[in-house]
N, C-alpha and C positions, 0 to 999 in steps of 0.2 A: 384658326388658335377664337376660343369661345372670352368674349368681351369680361371683364365685372359688370355687375346690376351698378348703377349711376342709383343714388334717391338723393333729390333733387331739396335742397333745402330753400323755404325763405320767411325767414325771422322777420315776424310785425308787432316792435314790443312798444307800444302808441303809438310815437308819429317818426319812428328810423325806421328803416325798412331797410335791406337786405342781401341779398342769397348765396347760402355755400354749396358746392357739390361734394356730395360724398361719395365714393369708390364701399361698394357690400361685396365682400373678397367669396364667393362659389361658393370654399368652404374654410373652415376657421384655424387656424396656424398649424403652422406642423407638435407635434408633440402640448397641446391644448388636452388641463385635465375635462374627461368621460362626466358628468352628473344626471343627478334623476334630482326629482321634486323633493327625496329625501336627504337630499341634503342643507335642506330649510328644515332644520329638528327643531325640537324642543328641548328644554331646560328645566324643574321646574323643582320648584326650589326646597328640600324633602322636607320639613311643618305645610306645606302646602299642598302636598303630593293626592291625599286622598281627597281635600274639593274638589281637587282636580280630576278626577274619578266620583268610586261612590266604591261602596261594599253592605253589606247583605242586612243593610239598618238604615241605606240613605243611598237613595236615587237622587243622577239632575238628570234631567233632559241638553240642556242650558249644551252639558260637557259632553253630554250623544252628539249630540248633531252637530256642535262645529268642528270634533271627529273625525266625526265619518262627513263633511264636508271636503277636508282636506283627502282625506283618503280617497274618497270616491273622484275627484279631480284628479288628483296630483294619479295615484295608479299605479303606488309604490306602498310602501312598508313605513311606516311613521317612525324615527328615529330617537327615542326620549327619554336622556337624561334626569337619577333623582338626586339631588344634591344644592351644595351650596350651602353660607354661613351655617347653617342649621345639621349639620350633615358630621361637627364637628360636635355636636354636643347628642351624641342620638345610642341608645342602651338600647338593653334587649330586656322587653318582660313577660314573662313566661303569664305567668299572674291576670297576666290584663283582660281587661274587656272588650275596650276599645282598642280600635288596631289600633291608632295615633293622639297622643296624648300630651303637648307645646305649654310650655310657659313664657308667658311672654316679658319681655321689659314694660313698666311701667309705660303710660303711652307719655308723660309726660319727659322719656325721656326721646322721645322722635324715631328712635328707634327700629320698631314696627320687625323686630327681628323677636326670636326665642332665644332666651338663653339653656333653654332643658329640654328632650324629645327622650320621647317609652316609646316603643312600638311591645308589639302587640302580636300573637297569632293570627288573631282577623287584620292584618294589616295587609294583609298577602291578595285575598276579596278586589284592592283594590287597583290591582292586572288586569280583573276579567273585567271592568267595564272598557277596555280601549280594543282597536280593531285587535283582532287574532295574529296577526304577524305579525304585532308590534312590536317592536325590538328595543330591549333595555340597555342600559349601562344604571348603575347601583352603587351611590356616592357611601362609604366606611370614615365611623372618624380613625379620629389617629390623633396619639397623642409620649411623645417623647415621654411623658416621667409617669403618666399614666396606662399597665400593660391586662389594668380590669376590659378597658377597652376593647384589644382586643379578643375576651371570649368573647364580649356580643358580637365584636364582627363576624365569627365563624357559623354563629348560629345563623344568627342575619343571612347573609351569605349564600348556609346552605341550604336552607329553606328555599330562599329567590331563586339558584341552581333547577332544585328539584321541583318550582311550582314554574318556573320557565323556559330550564332542562336549556335548547342552543341557542333562546330567545333572548340568554340572558347573558347579550354583545362586549358588555365592559362592567367592569368593575374596578370603582373607585379610591383610593384612602386616602383620605383626608386633607381636605379643600382649601386652598389658597392659603399656608403654610406660611407664609410671608408678608400676610396683611399683614397688616399695625396689632387690627383687634387679637389675634392670636400669636400672636408673640409670646404667648410667656406659654405659649405652647410647645415651642419647633424650639431644635437644633440652632448652634447658634454659625455653623459653616454646611453647607452645603455635605462636606466631608462627612460628618455625624451623620448628617437626614440620611443619606442612601444606606448606608450597610440597616439603622436603623429599622426605613421606608421596606426592605428589603425582609428580612423580618418578619415585618408582621406579614409582608408577601408571602411567604412560604410557608409559615404557620397555617396562614390561609387556606392553601391553594391544597397544602397538604391534607385536610381536614376535609375539605368540599367536596375536589376532585382527585385524591391518592398523588396528586405527585408535588411540586416545589413549584415546576416554570409553567404552569398552566399559561398558556400567550390569552387571556386577559383583559389584560393592567395597561386601563389608562398610564402614563408618567403626566407629572409633575400637576393637573391642576392649580397650576403656577399663573399669577395674574403675567400679563403682557409686558415686550417689553419697552409700552408705552408706561408701565407704569413702572415700571422699580428702575431705579434709580442704583448703578453701579459707573465705578469712575473709572473700569476695564472690563466692557461688557463680556471679555474670552477668557477673562482671569472663573480657574475652577472655583471662589468665591464667590462667585456671585452668581444672587442665583436666579439661574433659567435654564432653557430646557437644553442647552447645550450641552456645562456644566456638569450637570448629571449625568449627561449619556456618558463624555468623556471620565467621570467618576465609573460606572461601572454599571449607572443602573439598570439598561436592560442586556449585558452578559449573556446571559439564559435565554436571549427571546423569548421574554414573556408580555412584550407589552403591543398591543396594538394598534396605540399613537399615541403620538404626545401632543397633549392638553393644555393650553393657556385660555384665557381669561380676557375679555376684550370689551371696553364701553369710549363711548365716541370722549363722556367728558363727565366728570359729576355735579350732582344736582344746584350744589352748594352756589358753582360761576354765576353769577351775572349776565357779564358775559353771553347766555346759555341764554338762545330763544329759538323760534322755530327758524328761520331764517340761517342760523348756523347751524341747523340739525338737519336742514335744509340746498348744505352745502359740499359740492361733488366732493371741492376740490379738500374739505374737512373732510368728506368723512374722507375720502381715499390711506389718504394721510397714517390712520390705522392698519389698513391690511395687509396694506404695503410696512409698515415701523417690519412686521410678522414677516418679511418674503426669504430675510438672510435664517433665521430660527425654522422659517416651512423650508427648506429647501436644507439646508439640515437635517434637520429630521430625517425628514425625502432619502438623505441621500446614506441611512444607519437602516435603514429600510419601514420605520414607521407612517403613517401615514397623520397630520398636523391637523388639528381641529381646534379652530375657537370656540371650546366646547360650555363654555359661560359664556354669553353675548348681546347685551341690547345697544339703546338709543344713550342713558344719557344713565355715570351707576347712581346706588345711591334710590335707586329704586325708580327711576325716572324723575323728569318732574312736570310737574301739576303746569299747563298749559303748552305743555312742549311735548312731551311724551306720552301724554292722552288726545293727544289729537291726529287732523287728518295728515298735518304734515307729517307727523312719526312712520301712516303708513307709504308717503313716498317718500321717503327716505327708506326703508326697510328694502322698497324696491334698490332701487340704487345699489345698494348695501349689500341685498344678498347679490345681485345678476353681479355686480364688481368682484368682490369676493370670487362666482364659480371659475375670471373666471383670470385666477391666479392657480399658484398650490396650495392652497388650504380649500383640508374636503370638507369639512361642513362644519355650521355655527348652528351652533344649542340658541337660542336664541330663553332668554330665564323669563319664565312665568312664578309668579305667588300674590299671595291672596289680596289684597285692596292693592298692588303699585302698578306705578301710574303706566311701568311699559310693557306689559301684558294686554295679551291678543284680548282675553276677556278675562271678566271678574266670575267663578261660581259662587262666591257668596258676596254681601255686605258685609268690608270688611274694614275696618280708620272712614270711618266717616264717607267710602265708598260706595255709589252699590251694586249687583251684582247685572250682567248685563258686559255684552260685548262690547270693547272698544276700537277704535277707530283702528285703528294701529292694525286688526283681522286683517280688513280687505286687505294689504298687501305679501297676506297668503295666499286667493285668491288669484287675485292676478299672476304670484312666482306662479303658486303648482298647475294653472292651466300653462304658463311658459314652459314648466321641467318636466310637463309630466310624460308619459309613456316612455316610451325609447330612451337611451341615454342621449343626454344636449352633448352645447360643446356649444360654448356664449364669448359674443367676440362684441368689443367697448368699440365699438362705431362715433362716437360722439360725445366727447367729455371735456363741458365748458363750464366755469362756476354754475349754473343755473338748469344746462341742461345738457341732459347725456340719454344715448341713443343705442340699445343694442342687438344685437341679429344674436339668436340659436340657434344651433344649426342639430340639426338629425341626425343620428351616429348609424350607417349602414344604412340609407335611402338606395335607391337606386343610384347606381352609376351615369345609366344611360338621361339621364333626367338635367334639366339646364344647371341646378345647383339642389346642394338639401338643406338651404334655405327654411324656416318648419316658422318664424314665426320675427318680430320686432319689437321691440320694449322701446316707448319711450317715453320719458317723463320731463316731464316743466318746474322743475325746481323752485320759479320766483316764488317766492313769499305770498299769498293773496287774500287779504280781508273778509270775508261776507259782507260786513258791516258797508264795506262798499259798494260806489255805481256798476252794477251789474254788468250796465251794457259801455262801462270805459275800459271791462278787464281785458288784457293786450291776452295775446296769443302767437302762437308756434303754428306757421305754415307748410307745410312735407309735401309736398307730389314728387309720388312716385310711379313709374317710369309705368310704360301700361306695359309691358311683356310682364312683371308681376304685378300690377295692383288691376286688371283685371279677375284676377289670381287669389287675392285678397279680402277679406273679412276684421269688422276695428273692434275693438270689443272697448268700454270707453269708463276708463276709473273715472269718478267726477263725486262735487259735491260743493257747498253753494261759495267756501272759500278753507284756504288752510290748519284755520279755527277750531275747523267743525269737530264736535264729541262727541256727537249722537248717533248714534248705530243706520239709525230712522232717517239721516241723512244723509247718506253718501249710497253712489250706485257704482256697483260693475255688472255693464251689460245691459243695463236698468236695471235688475235685483239688487235688490240688500238683503239684509240678514237681519230675520226681527226676534224678539225679545226673546225668543225661543231654540233662536241660532238656525235655523230654517235658511233655506232661499225664500226671497217671498217676488212673485214678479212675475213677469215673461218675462223673458230674454234676450233683450233687443242686441244684435250683431248689425252695425253700417254697414252699406257695400255703399265701395269712391264708383264717383260719379266719374266721364272721360276721361276727364282731366287729373284724375290718380292725385286729389292734391286733399289731404288730410290733416285739417285747424289743431293743433291742443295748448287750449286753456292755460295759463299760469295758476300752478298745483294741482294740473289732473291732467294724466297715467294715462298711457290708449298700448293695445296689446293686439297688434295687426297678426294675422295669422294670414299661412298662407296653403290655398289646397294646390295637391300635386295629386 
């Protein structure tokens, strides 16, 4: 009988030290979902899509290089959803010269969003800026009272289908229609919403695909259960995925996924700081709150997406979402979700927003450039690259996590299909502190796997670091043009098999077979 692998963990925090022995299963638990690098997807605010892309008159090498990195490292097609609150105010303008025009709320409102968006024929040139196998979900507006949106939707969706073909993998009507900002647009109950939504969908499907029940629609696009208050979550009057499915929204099997939108907290909450974000117990509360709805959706044959998600709602929080702490949080959040029944994460992006992975243009006093959280993509894409992967949580402590990543289909004669281990030390460390006193966690790997291990370290001087040039992964940084710069430095373990992970640092340990 093959014995499980043992990973010996020594924690050294200031004057305290204690040892933990952790068993690493040779294989993931039965039934664990299979994911790959496309699990970590993009959701881009509608009015920002052209800025994150390009067209015949606008080209941005920062976009091209950052996306190219992700596609080449992950070795899988990228998923992009185009939507968000501005999706609810999009109109088709056939004679418009520009691809997209946006009308913004005054700066004095602090809203940093649009109240009107028009798109013209050149909008579709932007899709050419992405890798040729990129798959898209396109958001469309919805109104309970204004059927003029339906006419726009038919033309917008038709042209997207012509442009993308089978790479148009999703269409979405309406965004967060129960959110306070859009209550004036919505029906009063889900019972009113479902037939009206279906009327939109049937008309668009008939016009674009020639049949009313084309299986291309995302269902819901509601706020997640942590954001919607219902006195009875099982009530048919509760705005949730369950209620609209019970009301027959997918009776004709037109849905590809149930879609909900989840954020950790709001930017207006005073207690939200870096350590709040880097608290594993806080992080897992949100995906865990979706478990029942996800199970229900899957029982009805639908994938369950957190189609719009990120660290802090309200476009992120300054000195939290725009720091290295957000990169460490993203790694923990993505890998934790990957071993649940959540099928996809769409990390929301917008120009000038604090939680974005990069800012393609200067906007709202934010300069263009790479944001610290982009480095999370390098780690996760490396860990989930190539063939299908399954993820298991090994260590689940408040400020320390470890995940095992297994490769599906590895040869059975091998001792294990373990592909890599990711360790994240979530203890907050400020770069202004004395670096010589920075605490660390020390791991000791058993020799039968440590001799095969290669270690790539994600590090910065502290969780407060914002500058992309002050962060490295495997000794390399991402420069101002989005290119990976420097020689790759992969650490070899010595005979002791010990690995030190500093506070506010992560390591990816890969195993050669």
